[in-house]
DRENMAR-529592 format. One record per residue: residue in one letter; x, y, z of N, C-alpha, C, O in turn; residue number from 1. Coordinates in nm, 3 decimals, decimal comma. Layout:
REM residues N
REC aa    n.px    n.py    n.pz   ca.px   ca.py   ca.pz    c.px    c.py    c.pz    o.px    o.py    o.pz   i
REC  a       X       Y       Z       X       Y       Z       X       Y       Z       X       Y       Z NUM
...
REM end
This chain:
REM residues 73
REC aa    n.px    n.py    n.pz   ca.px   ca.py   ca.pz    c.px    c.py    c.pz    o.px    o.py    o.pz   i
REC  m   0,603   2,150  -2,147   0,626   2,110  -2,010   0,772   2,067  -1,997   0,823   1,992  -2,080   1
REC  a   0,838   2,113  -1,893   0,978   2,081  -1,871   0,994   1,935  -1,827   0,906   1,879  -1,762   2
REC  e   1,105   1,878  -1,864   1,135   1,740  -1,823   1,155   1,736  -1,672   1,220   1,825  -1,616   3
REC  p   1,100   1,636  -1,605   1,118   1,627  -1,460   1,261   1,591  -1,425   1,331   1,524  -1,502   4
REC  e   1,304   1,635  -1,308   1,436   1,597  -1,259   1,423   1,459  -1,197   1,348   1,439  -1,102   5
REC  l   1,497   1,362  -1,252   1,488   1,225  -1,204   1,601   1,196  -1,106   1,713   1,243  -1,124   6
REC  k   1,570   1,119  -1,004   1,667   1,082  -0,903   1,655   0,932  -0,879   1,544   0,880  -0,864   7
REC  r   1,767   0,863  -0,876   1,767   0,719  -0,854   1,726   0,687  -0,710   1,774   0,749  -0,615   8
REC  k   1,635   0,590  -0,696   1,589   0,545  -0,565   1,598   0,393  -0,561   1,591   0,326  -0,664   9
REC  s   1,612   0,340  -0,443   1,614   0,196  -0,423   1,515   0,161  -0,313   1,523   0,216  -0,203  10
REC  f   1,420   0,070  -0,343   1,319   0,034  -0,245   1,262  -0,102  -0,279   1,276  -0,151  -0,391  11
REC  l   1,198  -0,163  -0,182   1,130  -0,291  -0,202   0,988  -0,263  -0,248   0,926  -0,166  -0,204  12
REC  i   0,937  -0,348  -0,338   0,803  -0,325  -0,392   0,735  -0,459  -0,418   0,801  -0,558  -0,450  13
REC  d   0,605  -0,462  -0,405   0,526  -0,581  -0,433   0,521  -0,601  -0,585   0,463  -0,520  -0,657  14
REC  e   0,583  -0,708  -0,632   0,591  -0,734  -0,777   0,453  -0,749  -0,841   0,431  -0,704  -0,953  15
REC  r   0,361  -0,813  -0,770   0,226  -0,832  -0,825   0,157  -0,697  -0,843   0,095  -0,672  -0,947  16
REC  a   0,169  -0,610  -0,744   0,108  -0,477  -0,754   0,172  -0,398  -0,869   0,103  -0,326  -0,940  17
REC  l   0,302  -0,412  -0,886   0,371  -0,342  -0,994   0,324  -0,392  -1,131   0,302  -0,311  -1,222  18
REC  r   0,309  -0,524  -1,147   0,259  -0,578  -1,274   0,117  -0,528  -1,302   0,085  -0,491  -1,415  19
REC  r   0,033  -0,526  -1,198  -0,105  -0,478  -1,215  -0,105  -0,330  -1,253  -0,183  -0,288  -1,339  20
REC  a  -0,019  -0,251  -1,190  -0,011  -0,107  -1,221   0,036  -0,087  -1,365  -0,019  -0,003  -1,437  21
REC  r   0,137  -0,163  -1,408   0,186  -0,152  -1,547   0,073  -0,178  -1,645   0,055  -0,105  -1,742  22
REC  k  -0,003  -0,284  -1,619  -0,113  -0,319  -1,709  -0,222  -0,211  -1,706  -0,268  -0,168  -1,812  23
REC  a  -0,262  -0,166  -1,588  -0,368  -0,065  -1,576  -0,329   0,067  -1,639  -0,414   0,137  -1,696  24
REC  l  -0,201   0,103  -1,629  -0,155   0,231  -1,682  -0,115   0,222  -1,829  -0,092   0,324  -1,893  25
REC  g  -0,106   0,102  -1,881  -0,071   0,084  -2,022   0,073   0,120  -2,054   0,102   0,173  -2,161  26
REC  v   0,163   0,091  -1,961   0,305   0,120  -1,983   0,383  -0,011  -1,984   0,334  -0,114  -1,937  27
REC  s   0,504  -0,007  -2,038   0,578  -0,131  -2,054   0,689  -0,154  -1,953   0,737  -0,267  -1,939  28
REC  t   0,732  -0,051  -1,883   0,841  -0,071  -1,788   0,798  -0,039  -1,645   0,702   0,034  -1,622  29
REC  d   0,871  -0,098  -1,552   0,844  -0,072  -1,411   0,862   0,076  -1,379   0,782   0,135  -1,307  30
REC  a   0,967   0,135  -1,431   0,995   0,277  -1,404   0,881   0,366  -1,453   0,840   0,459  -1,384  31
REC  e   0,830   0,337  -1,574   0,717   0,415  -1,626   0,594   0,399  -1,537   0,522   0,496  -1,513  32
REC  a   0,570   0,277  -1,489   0,454   0,252  -1,404   0,464   0,332  -1,275   0,367   0,393  -1,232  33
REC  i   0,580   0,332  -1,214   0,597   0,405  -1,088   0,584   0,554  -1,111   0,512   0,621  -1,036  34
REC  r   0,652   0,608  -1,211   0,644   0,753  -1,238   0,502   0,796  -1,273   0,454   0,898  -1,224  35
REC  t   0,435   0,717  -1,358   0,299   0,752  -1,399   0,203   0,744  -1,281   0,117   0,831  -1,264  36
REC  a   0,216   0,640  -1,199   0,127   0,626  -1,084   0,146   0,742  -0,986   0,048   0,795  -0,935  37
REC  l   0,269   0,781  -0,961   0,295   0,894  -0,871   0,236   1,023  -0,927   0,179   1,103  -0,853  38
REC  e   0,250   1,043  -1,057   0,195   1,164  -1,119   0,043   1,165  -1,109  -0,018   1,269  -1,083  39
REC  r  -0,019   1,050  -1,131  -0,166   1,041  -1,122  -0,214   1,074  -0,981  -0,315   1,143  -0,965  40
REC  v  -0,143   1,026  -0,879  -0,181   1,056  -0,741  -0,175   1,207  -0,717  -0,266   1,265  -0,658  41
REC  a  -0,067   1,270  -0,763  -0,052   1,415  -0,746  -0,163   1,490  -0,821  -0,217   1,588  -0,769  42
REC  e  -0,197   1,445  -0,942  -0,304   1,509  -1,018  -0,438   1,496  -0,947  -0,517   1,591  -0,945  43
REC  m  -0,465   1,379  -0,888  -0,592   1,361  -0,818  -0,599   1,449  -0,695  -0,706   1,501  -0,663  44
REC  e  -0,489   1,467  -0,625  -0,489   1,557  -0,510  -0,521   1,700  -0,553  -0,595   1,770  -0,485  45
REC  e  -0,464   1,744  -0,666  -0,495   1,877  -0,719  -0,643   1,887  -0,756  -0,707   1,988  -0,729  46
REC  y  -0,696   1,783  -0,817  -0,836   1,780  -0,856  -0,927   1,792  -0,734  -1,020   1,873  -0,734  47
REC  w  -0,901   1,712  -0,629  -0,986   1,716  -0,510  -0,972   1,848  -0,436  -1,068   1,895  -0,376  48
REC  a  -0,854   1,906  -0,438  -0,837   2,039  -0,376  -0,924   2,141  -0,450  -0,987   2,225  -0,386  49
REC  f  -0,926   2,133  -0,583  -1,012   2,221  -0,662  -1,159   2,198  -0,629  -1,234   2,293  -0,610  50
REC  m  -1,198   2,070  -0,622  -1,338   2,039  -0,592  -1,378   2,091  -0,454  -1,489   2,142  -0,438  51
REC  e  -1,291   2,079  -0,357  -1,322   2,129  -0,223  -1,331   2,281  -0,222  -1,417   2,338  -0,155  52
REC  r  -1,242   2,348  -0,297  -1,246   2,495  -0,303  -1,373   2,543  -0,373  -1,429   2,646  -0,336  53
REC  s  -1,418   2,469  -0,474  -1,533   2,514  -0,552  -1,665   2,458  -0,501  -1,770   2,481  -0,560  54
REC  h  -1,660   2,384  -0,391  -1,782   2,325  -0,334  -1,886   2,434  -0,310  -1,860   2,535  -0,245  55
REC  r  -2,003   2,410  -0,364  -2,119   2,501  -0,351  -2,101   2,634  -0,424  -2,185   2,723  -0,409  56
REC  t  -1,996   2,649  -0,502  -1,983   2,771  -0,580  -2,022   2,748  -0,726  -2,042   2,843  -0,801  57
REC  l  -2,033   2,621  -0,766  -2,074   2,589  -0,902  -2,221   2,550  -0,903  -2,269   2,485  -0,810  58
REC  d  -2,291   2,590  -1,006  -2,432   2,555  -1,019  -2,445   2,408  -1,054  -2,367   2,354  -1,132  59
REC  a  -2,546   2,343  -0,995  -2,576   2,205  -1,030  -2,601   2,197  -1,180  -2,672   2,280  -1,236  60
REC  g  -2,543   2,099  -1,242  -2,560   2,083  -1,386  -2,463   2,162  -1,469  -2,473   2,161  -1,592  61
REC  s  -2,370   2,230  -1,408  -2,278   2,312  -1,487  -2,171   2,228  -1,557  -2,096   2,281  -1,639  62
REC  f  -2,165   2,099  -1,525  -2,074   2,008  -1,594  -2,157   1,905  -1,668  -2,199   1,806  -1,609  63
REC  g  -2,180   1,926  -1,794  -2,250   1,829  -1,877  -2,394   1,802  -1,838  -2,447   1,696  -1,870  64
REC  g  -2,459   1,895  -1,770  -2,598   1,880  -1,739  -2,628   1,796  -1,615  -2,744   1,770  -1,584  65
REC  r  -2,522   1,752  -1,544  -2,544   1,672  -1,424  -2,466   1,731  -1,308  -2,357   1,786  -1,326  66
REC  a  -2,521   1,719  -1,192  -2,447   1,759  -1,072  -2,341   1,654  -1,044  -2,367   1,534  -1,057  67
REC  i  -2,222   1,697  -1,007  -2,113   1,605  -0,977  -2,087   1,608  -0,827  -2,072   1,715  -0,768  68
REC  r  -2,081   1,491  -0,767  -2,055   1,481  -0,624  -1,918   1,416  -0,603  -1,883   1,325  -0,678  69
REC  p  -1,841   1,460  -0,505  -1,713   1,396  -0,478  -1,732   1,252  -0,433  -1,833   1,219  -0,372  70
REC  l  -1,634   1,166  -0,464  -1,641   1,027  -0,425  -1,596   1,005  -0,283  -1,626   0,901  -0,223  71
REC  r  -1,523   1,101  -0,227  -1,475   1,084  -0,090  -1,526   1,196  -0,002  -1,566   1,302  -0,051  72
REC  g  -1,524   1,171   0,129  -1,577   1,260   0,229  -1,521   1,395   0,226  -1,559   1,479   0,306  73
REM end
């Protein structure tokens, strides 16, 4: 995988939310927390787009013997 192109940004952020994100993501720096959180959001959007495209095209139980339902509408 190619290295992402990084660009310096300046913004205000909730320090408490940033500390919680660092802990939840298991990273040590603020920059890692922000980059990882943004990547996770993008990955989840790709996942839900896939789930919406494959809705009703997969057989129930085709993932580990259980039907999987989306968590959001």
